[in-house]
C-alpha positions as CSV (number, residue, x, y, z in Angstrom):
1,M,17.2,25.1,50.2
2,R,18.7,22.4,48.0
3,Q,16.4,19.7,47.7
4,L,17.7,16.1,49.1
5,G,16.9,12.6,47.6
6,K,16.8,11.5,44.5
7,K,14.4,13.2,42.0
8,R,11.6,11.0,40.8
9,R,12.2,9.6,37.4
10,S,9.4,9.7,34.6
11,I,9.1,7.2,32.3
12,G,12.0,6.6,29.9
13,I,12.0,6.8,26.1
14,R,12.1,3.0,25.8
15,G,8.8,3.0,28.2
16,Q,7.4,5.7,26.1
17,M,8.0,4.1,22.8
18,M,6.5,0.5,23.8
19,W,3.4,2.5,25.2
20,F,3.3,4.6,22.1
21,L,3.4,1.4,19.9
22,C,0.9,-0.4,22.0
23,L,-1.4,2.3,21.7
24,I,-1.1,2.4,18.1
25,C,-2.0,-1.4,17.8
26,L,-4.8,-0.8,19.7
27,L,-6.2,2.0,17.8
28,L,-5.5,-0.2,14.6
29,L,-7.5,-3.3,16.2
30,G,-10.2,-0.9,16.9
31,L,-10.5,0.5,13.3
32,F,-10.3,-3.0,12.0
33,W,-13.4,-3.9,14.4
34,F,-15.1,-0.9,13.3
35,L,-14.5,-1.7,9.3
36,S,-15.5,-5.3,10.2
37,T,-18.7,-4.8,12.2
38,Q,-20.0,-1.4,11.0
39,L,-18.7,-1.2,7.7
40,L,-18.2,-4.7,5.9
41,E,-22.0,-5.1,5.5
42,P,-22.8,-1.9,3.7
43,L,-19.5,-2.2,1.5
44,Y,-20.4,-5.6,0.5
45,T,-24.3,-5.1,0.0
46,K,-23.3,-2.0,-2.4
47,H,-21.1,-4.4,-4.3
48,I,-23.6,-7.0,-4.7
49,Q,-26.4,-4.1,-5.6
50,K,-24.0,-3.3,-8.4
51,Q,-23.9,-6.7,-9.7
52,L,-27.7,-7.3,-9.6
53,T,-28.0,-3.6,-11.3
54,A,-25.7,-4.6,-14.2
55,E,-27.5,-8.1,-14.3
56,A,-31.2,-6.6,-14.6
57,E,-30.3,-3.9,-17.1
58,M,-28.5,-6.5,-19.6
59,I,-31.9,-8.3,-18.9
60,V,-33.8,-5.5,-19.7
61,A,-31.7,-4.2,-22.6
62,E,-32.0,-7.9,-24.5
63,M,-36.2,-7.8,-23.7
64,D,-36.1,-3.9,-25.4
65,D,-34.4,-5.1,-28.3
66,A,-36.5,-8.1,-28.8
67,I,-39.8,-5.9,-28.4
68,A,-38.3,-3.3,-30.8
69,K,-37.8,-6.1,-33.4
70,G,-41.5,-7.1,-33.1
71,E,-41.0,-10.3,-31.4
72,I,-43.8,-11.2,-29.1
73,L,-42.4,-12.4,-25.5
74,S,-45.6,-13.7,-23.8
75,Y,-49.3,-13.5,-23.7
76,W,-52.3,-15.1,-21.9
77,A,-54.6,-17.6,-23.8
78,F,-58.2,-17.6,-22.8
79,G,-57.3,-15.5,-20.0
80,G,-55.4,-17.8,-17.9
81,I,-53.0,-20.1,-20.2
82,K,-49.5,-18.7,-20.2
83,V,-47.9,-18.6,-23.6
84,T,-44.1,-17.5,-24.0
85,N,-41.2,-17.4,-26.6
86,D,-39.4,-20.1,-25.7
87,D,-36.6,-19.3,-28.2
88,F,-36.0,-15.8,-26.8
89,F,-36.2,-16.8,-23.2
90,S,-33.9,-19.9,-23.6
91,Q,-31.3,-17.6,-25.1
92,L,-31.9,-15.0,-22.3
93,G,-31.4,-18.0,-19.7
94,S,-28.3,-19.0,-21.2
95,D,-27.0,-15.3,-21.1
96,I,-27.7,-14.8,-17.3
97,Y,-26.0,-18.2,-16.6
98,S,-23.1,-17.6,-18.4
99,N,-22.8,-14.5,-16.9
100,G,-20.9,-15.8,-13.8
101,E,-20.5,-12.9,-11.7
102,L,-23.3,-14.2,-9.5
103,S,-23.0,-17.8,-8.0
104,S,-26.8,-17.7,-6.7
105,F,-29.7,-15.6,-7.8
106,C,-33.5,-15.5,-8.4
107,V,-34.5,-13.6,-11.8
108,D,-38.3,-12.6,-11.8
109,I,-39.9,-11.6,-15.2
110,S,-43.5,-10.5,-14.7
111,D,-46.0,-8.6,-17.0
112,A,-48.6,-6.1,-16.2
113,T,-51.0,-8.4,-14.4
114,L,-48.0,-9.2,-11.9
115,R,-48.0,-12.7,-12.9
116,T,-44.5,-14.6,-13.6
117,I,-43.6,-14.9,-17.5
118,K,-40.3,-16.3,-16.6
119,K,-38.2,-17.3,-13.6
120,Y,-34.5,-18.6,-13.4
121,E,-33.6,-19.5,-9.9
122,N,-30.7,-21.3,-8.1
123,L,-31.0,-20.3,-4.6
124,S,-31.4,-22.7,-1.6
125,Y,-34.1,-20.4,-0.2
126,C,-35.8,-17.3,-1.9
127,S,-37.3,-15.0,0.5
128,L,-39.0,-13.2,-2.5
129,H,-41.0,-16.6,-3.4
130,Q,-40.9,-17.9,0.4
131,K,-40.0,-21.5,-0.6
132,S,-37.0,-23.7,-1.0
133,F,-35.1,-24.6,-4.2
134,P,-36.2,-26.4,-6.2
135,D,-39.3,-24.7,-7.3
136,T,-42.0,-26.9,-9.5
137,L,-44.7,-24.3,-9.1
138,D,-46.1,-21.6,-11.7
139,D,-48.7,-20.2,-10.2
140,D,-47.0,-17.5,-7.8
141,I,-50.3,-15.5,-6.8
142,A,-49.9,-17.1,-3.6
143,Y,-46.5,-15.4,-3.1
144,S,-47.5,-12.4,-1.7
145,T,-44.1,-11.1,-1.3
146,A,-43.2,-11.2,-4.8
147,R,-46.4,-9.7,-5.9
148,Q,-45.8,-6.6,-3.5
149,V,-42.3,-6.1,-4.7
150,R,-43.6,-6.5,-8.5
151,Q,-46.0,-3.7,-7.7
152,Y,-43.6,-1.9,-6.1
153,C,-41.3,-1.6,-9.0
154,R,-44.1,-0.5,-11.4
155,E,-45.2,2.3,-9.3
156,N,-41.6,3.6,-8.3
157,G,-39.6,2.4,-11.5
158,A,-35.9,1.1,-10.8
159,F,-35.3,0.5,-6.9
160,A,-33.2,-1.6,-4.9
161,R,-33.8,-2.7,-1.4
162,V,-33.1,-5.5,1.0
163,L,-36.0,-8.2,2.0
164,P,-35.7,-9.6,5.8
165,A,-35.2,-13.3,6.0
166,A,-38.7,-15.0,5.6
167,K,-37.8,-17.5,8.7
168,P,-35.2,-17.8,11.3
169,S,-32.7,-20.4,9.2
170,A,-32.8,-18.0,6.1
171,Y,-30.9,-14.8,5.4
172,N,-31.4,-11.5,4.0
173,Q,-31.8,-10.8,0.4
174,L,-31.1,-7.9,-2.0
175,V,-33.8,-7.2,-4.8
176,V,-32.9,-4.7,-7.8
177,G,-35.7,-4.0,-9.9
178,R,-36.0,-2.8,-13.5
179,M,-38.6,-2.3,-15.9
180,T,-38.8,-2.4,-20.0
181,A,-38.8,0.9,-21.8
182,D,-42.6,0.2,-22.9
183,G,-43.8,-0.7,-19.0
184,A,-45.0,-3.9,-20.2
185,Y,-42.6,-6.2,-18.4
186,T,-40.9,-6.0,-15.0
187,V,-37.3,-7.8,-14.2
188,L,-36.3,-8.3,-10.5
189,V,-32.9,-9.5,-9.8
190,S,-32.2,-11.0,-6.4
191,T,-29.6,-12.6,-4.4
192,T,-28.8,-13.8,-0.8
193,L,-26.6,-11.8,1.6
194,M,-25.8,-15.0,3.2
195,H,-22.0,-14.4,2.9
196,V,-21.8,-11.2,4.6
197,S,-23.7,-12.4,7.4
198,E,-21.5,-15.7,7.9
199,A,-18.6,-13.3,7.5
200,G,-19.7,-11.2,10.2
201,E,-20.4,-14.1,12.7
202,V,-16.9,-15.5,11.7
203,M,-15.5,-11.9,12.8
204,S,-17.2,-11.7,16.0
205,T,-15.9,-14.9,17.0
206,V,-12.3,-15.0,15.9
207,L,-11.7,-11.2,16.4
208,P,-11.1,-11.1,20.4
209,L,-8.7,-14.3,19.9
210,A,-7.0,-12.3,17.1
211,A,-7.0,-9.1,19.2
212,A,-5.3,-10.9,22.1
213,L,-2.6,-12.7,19.5
214,I,-2.0,-9.4,18.0
215,F,-1.8,-7.2,21.0
216,V,0.9,-9.9,22.6
217,F,2.9,-9.6,19.3
218,A,2.7,-6.0,19.3
219,M,4.0,-5.9,23.2
220,S,6.8,-8.1,22.0
221,A,7.9,-6.5,18.7
222,A,7.6,-2.8,20.8
223,W,9.8,-4.0,23.4
224,L,12.3,-5.4,20.9
225,F,12.1,-2.3,18.7
226,S,12.8,-0.1,21.8
227,E,15.4,-2.1,23.0
228,W,17.3,-1.6,19.3
229,F,16.2,2.0,19.1
230,T,17.3,3.3,22.6
231,K,20.7,1.3,22.9
232,P,22.8,3.9,21.0
233,L,21.0,6.6,23.4
234,R,22.2,4.6,26.3
235,Q,25.5,4.5,24.9
236,L,25.8,8.2,24.4
237,S,24.4,8.7,28.3
238,R,27.0,6.4,29.3
239,A,29.7,8.3,27.3
240,A,28.5,11.4,28.5
241,R,29.0,10.7,32.3
242,Q,32.3,9.4,31.4
243,M,33.1,13.0,29.8
244,A,31.8,14.8,32.8
245,K,34.3,12.6,35.0
246,G,37.0,14.1,32.7
247,N,37.6,10.9,30.5
248,Y,37.7,12.3,27.2
249,A,39.2,9.9,25.3
250,V,35.8,8.0,25.6
251,Q,34.2,6.8,22.2
252,V,30.8,5.7,21.1
253,E,30.5,2.8,18.6
254,S,27.6,2.9,16.3
255,R,27.2,1.1,12.8
256,R,24.0,2.8,12.4
257,S,23.6,4.7,9.2
258,D,20.6,6.7,10.2
259,E,20.1,10.0,12.5
260,L,21.4,8.3,15.6
261,G,24.6,7.0,14.0
262,D,25.0,10.8,12.8
263,L,24.6,11.7,16.3
264,A,27.1,9.1,17.5
265,Q,29.7,10.5,15.2
266,D,28.9,13.9,16.0
267,F,29.4,12.8,19.7
268,N,32.7,11.5,18.8
269,H,34.0,14.2,17.3
270,M,32.6,16.4,19.9
271,A,34.7,14.1,22.5
272,E,37.7,14.4,20.3
273,E,37.8,18.4,20.1
274,V,37.2,18.4,24.0
275,Q,40.2,16.5,24.1
276,R,42.1,18.2,22.0
277,A,40.9,21.6,23.5
278,A,41.9,20.2,26.8
279,Q,45.2,19.3,26.0
280,M,45.6,22.8,24.5
281,Q,44.7,24.3,27.8
282,R,47.1,21.9,29.6
283,D,49.8,23.2,27.3
284,L,48.9,26.7,27.2
285,L,48.7,26.9,31.1
286,A,52.1,24.8,31.1
287,N,53.6,27.1,28.4
288,V,52.1,30.3,30.5
289,S,53.4,29.1,33.7
290,H,56.8,28.7,32.4
291,D,57.0,32.2,30.9
292,L,55.5,33.4,33.9
293,R,58.2,32.1,36.0
294,T,60.8,33.0,34.0
295,P,60.3,36.8,34.1
296,L,59.4,36.8,37.7
297,T,62.7,34.8,38.3
298,L,64.4,37.4,36.8
299,I,62.6,40.1,38.1
300,K,63.4,39.1,41.8
301,G,66.8,38.0,40.7
302,Y,67.9,41.6,39.4
303,A,66.0,43.3,42.1
304,E,67.8,41.5,44.8
305,T,71.1,42.5,42.9
306,V,70.1,46.1,43.0
307,R,69.5,45.9,46.6
308,D,72.5,44.1,47.5
309,L,75.3,45.0,45.0
310,T,74.8,47.5,42.8
311,G,75.7,50.0,45.8
312,D,76.1,53.5,44.7
313,D,76.9,52.5,40.8
314,K,74.3,54.2,39.0
315,T,75.1,52.8,35.9
316,H,74.9,49.6,36.8
317,R,72.0,49.8,38.8
318,D,70.0,51.6,35.9
319,E,70.9,48.6,34.0
320,Q,69.4,46.6,36.3
321,M,66.3,48.5,36.7
322,N,65.8,48.2,32.9
323,I,65.8,44.7,32.8
324,I,63.3,44.8,35.5
325,V,61.2,47.2,33.7
326,D,61.5,45.1,30.4
327,E,60.7,41.7,32.1
328,A,57.8,43.4,33.8
329,D,56.4,44.9,30.6
330,R,56.9,41.2,29.1
331,L,54.9,39.8,31.6
332,T,52.2,42.3,31.4
333,A,52.2,42.0,27.7
334,L,51.7,38.0,28.3
335,V,48.9,38.3,30.9
336,S,47.2,40.7,28.3
337,S,47.7,38.3,25.5
338,V,46.3,35.4,27.5
339,M,43.0,37.4,28.8
340,E,42.4,38.8,25.2
341,L,42.7,35.2,23.7
342,S,40.2,33.9,26.4
343,K,37.7,36.6,25.6
344,V,37.9,35.8,22.0
345,T,37.5,32.1,21.9
346,S,35.0,32.0,24.6
347,G,32.7,34.3,22.5
348,T,32.8,37.0,25.6
349,Y,34.1,39.6,23.0
350,K,31.1,39.8,20.5
351,C,31.7,41.1,16.9
352,E,30.1,44.4,16.5
353,R,30.0,44.4,12.6
354,V,29.5,47.5,10.6
355,H,30.1,48.9,7.1
356,F,33.3,50.6,6.7
357,D,36.2,51.3,4.3
358,M,39.0,48.7,4.9
359,G,41.6,50.9,3.0
360,Q,41.1,53.7,5.3
361,L,41.8,51.7,8.4
362,C,44.9,50.0,6.7
363,D,46.0,53.7,6.0
364,E,45.2,54.5,9.6
365,V,47.0,51.3,11.1
366,S,50.0,52.0,8.9
367,E,50.6,55.5,10.2
368,R,51.2,54.1,13.8
369,Y,54.0,52.4,12.5
370,D,55.9,55.5,11.3
371,A,58.0,56.2,14.2
372,I,59.5,52.7,15.0
373,C,60.1,52.5,11.2
374,A,62.0,55.8,11.1
375,Q,63.8,54.5,14.4
376,N,65.0,51.3,13.0
377,G,65.3,52.1,9.4
378,W,62.3,50.0,8.1
379,Q,59.8,50.9,5.6
380,L,56.1,49.8,5.6
381,Q,54.9,49.7,2.0
382,L,51.3,50.3,1.9
383,E,49.5,49.3,-1.2
384,L,45.9,50.3,-1.9
385,P,43.8,51.2,-4.7
386,E,42.2,54.4,-5.6
387,E,38.7,53.1,-4.8
388,E,37.1,52.2,-1.6
389,L,37.3,49.0,-0.4
390,P,33.6,48.5,1.5
391,V,33.6,45.6,4.1
392,Y,31.4,44.3,6.8
393,A,33.2,43.4,10.3
394,D,34.1,44.6,13.7
395,P,36.6,47.6,13.1
396,D,38.3,47.2,16.2
397,M,38.9,43.4,16.0
398,M,40.0,44.0,12.5
399,Q,42.6,46.7,13.7
400,R,43.8,44.3,16.2
401,A,44.2,41.7,13.5
402,L,46.2,43.8,11.3
403,H,48.6,45.0,14.4
404,N,49.2,41.4,15.0
405,L,50.1,40.6,11.7
406,L,52.5,44.0,11.3
407,G,53.9,43.1,14.6
408,N,54.5,39.5,13.3
409,A,56.0,40.9,10.0
410,M,58.5,43.4,12.0
411,H,59.5,40.7,14.1
412,H,60.8,38.5,10.9
413,I,61.8,41.7,8.8
414,G,64.4,40.7,6.1
415,Q,67.7,42.5,5.3
416,D,66.0,45.2,3.2
417,G,63.9,46.5,6.0
418,I,60.5,46.3,4.1
419,F,57.3,44.9,5.2
420,I,54.1,45.2,3.1
421,L,50.7,45.8,4.0
422,R,48.0,46.0,0.6
423,A,44.7,45.2,0.5
424,F,42.4,45.0,-3.0
425,R,39.4,44.0,-4.7
426,C,38.5,40.1,-5.3
427,S,35.4,38.2,-6.5
428,E,34.7,37.3,-2.6
429,G,35.0,41.0,-1.4
430,V,38.2,42.2,0.1
431,R,41.8,40.6,0.1
432,V,44.2,41.8,2.6
433,E,48.1,40.7,2.5
434,V,50.8,41.4,4.9
435,E,54.1,40.6,3.5
436,D,57.6,40.3,4.8
437,H,60.9,39.2,3.3
438,G,62.4,37.5,6.3
439,P,63.8,34.1,6.8
440,G,60.2,32.4,5.9
441,I,58.5,29.3,7.4
442,A,59.4,25.9,6.6
443,A,56.7,23.8,5.1
444,A,56.4,21.4,8.3
445,D,55.8,24.4,10.4
446,L,53.1,26.1,8.5
447,P,49.8,24.0,9.4
448,Y,50.4,24.8,13.1
449,I,51.3,28.5,12.6
450,F,48.3,29.7,13.9
451,D,48.2,27.2,16.9
452,R,48.5,28.4,20.5
453,Y,52.0,29.0,21.9
454,Y,53.2,27.5,18.6
455,R,56.9,28.6,17.8
456,S,58.4,27.8,14.3
457,R,62.1,26.7,14.6
458,S,63.0,30.2,13.1
459,D,61.8,31.9,16.0
460,A,63.7,30.1,18.6
461,G,65.2,32.6,21.0
462,K,62.9,35.5,19.9
463,Q,60.7,37.9,22.3
464,G,56.9,37.6,22.4
465,T,54.0,35.8,23.5
466,G,53.4,33.4,21.0
467,L,49.6,34.0,21.4
468,G,49.3,37.0,18.6
469,L,48.3,34.6,15.2
470,S,46.1,32.4,17.8
471,I,43.9,35.6,18.7
472,T,44.2,36.6,15.0
473,K,42.7,33.3,13.9
474,A,40.1,33.4,16.5
475,I,39.1,36.9,15.2
476,F,39.0,35.7,11.6
477,Q,36.8,32.5,12.6
478,Q,34.5,34.8,14.6
479,H,33.9,36.8,11.4
480,S,33.8,33.4,9.1
481,F,36.6,34.6,6.7
482,R,39.0,32.8,5.1
483,F,42.7,33.0,5.8
484,G,46.2,31.5,5.3
485,V,49.9,31.9,5.0
486,Q,52.0,31.5,2.1
487,S,55.8,31.1,2.9
488,T,58.9,30.2,0.9
489,V,62.1,29.6,3.0
490,G,64.8,32.2,2.5
491,K,62.2,34.6,0.6
492,G,59.6,35.7,3.1
493,T,56.1,35.1,4.4
494,T,52.5,36.4,3.2
495,F,49.6,36.1,5.5
496,W,46.1,36.8,4.0
497,F,42.9,36.9,4.6
498,V,39.4,37.7,2.6
499,M,36.7,39.8,3.8
500,S,33.0,40.0,2.9
501,D,31.1,43.1,2.0
502,L,28.0,41.7,3.0
503,P,26.2,40.8,6.0
504,Y,27.2,37.4,7.7
505,V,24.3,35.2,8.8
506,D,25.0,33.0,11.6
507,D,24.1,29.2,10.9
508,F,22.6,29.2,14.4
509,E,20.5,32.4,14.3
510,G,16.8,31.8,14.6
511,K,17.4,28.4,15.7
């Protein structure tokens, strides 16, 4: 039972695109939030650690060079008085401050006693020494954190760790430790992680508002983009509905140069072809109706004559009956041609391609014309090479094409009574030609000679359905063979086609 009512429509392409773009926006926002909240701090910490490590290794390298040269960097006099190499540490301080990679830092240099030898510091608050800047105290024994870190460095060698904030208002601090080659000195380089903490706080505050603004912008952009993208699709939909109503002259305007523009051009081309086919169908129907009406009228008229007028005049009656038979045969041929053309062009009659010798087929077809040639004093010349002519095609359809071309040649045979069937090898495969020495075809008629029901000026008044060459054209097109016609007025006409000896791969196969 046919379902009544309108089918519920799902979300259109425009809505789908909007939802897709919004989803992408949300995913990007989520990714940005994850990077900002989860990966920002580790990445920043790793970057700072590389800078601290380079600074610590630079300091250790200068101290190792000085020790290798025999310089005394420091010692304790009388067990508690610190004596240092002021020249060396002054130059070291200049190198540290001139480096410029760290804006705020603390450099702690200690010896084996875990006491400070030299310290460079410009931190507002140092968690390592647990005091505020500036620092005027030298006795750092009370700074338990620094001593623990120095002890850790001497026990483990190189290290890097984060010190938690020593008070609520302070920030975490990253410390990198290195030792000199002789193990006499420990170098600690540290800096605050204030910037990454502040960045995290700012991001957590700003991100919700930014996310809302970005989402609104994404919704607006998605709506505009979907409107622009689906506009040609809506035009195509409206045009398709117009075609369904019989308006084949409809065209879609598109200035796009992308795939949608190509689709619009293809649609316009399809509409033109459909319009042309519809017009050809109307013309064919009109022509066929006219040609059907003519023999039917003649059959009816002569039948009435036979019935009412001929009486016992056998000669007259036989003449009238022959006309009736001829017109019936003409009518039968017309109907058969129309049906055959319909089968070939609609695809009902499929090609059954096989490998065969085209020379042998030409020989067999030519034998069918021996009787009619002998009866009329004509001559069919068969020109074939000694070698085989292998081709890949439908033999029955090729036989039909040859009969159509030879029949056309007989209708236009010249005064010499000769028409020719030749076949020979060429670069593409096998070329077949049918030649006559008749009146020829005018140049204005050549482009239309294969059209349905087209008759050249020289064919006026001649018998025939006018569909033979159209059927031949459809056969060649199904095989994708090249074909054409050459003609000179007053000298004759040559129809030709080129056959391949290789299997043809349909462009639509496998799709």
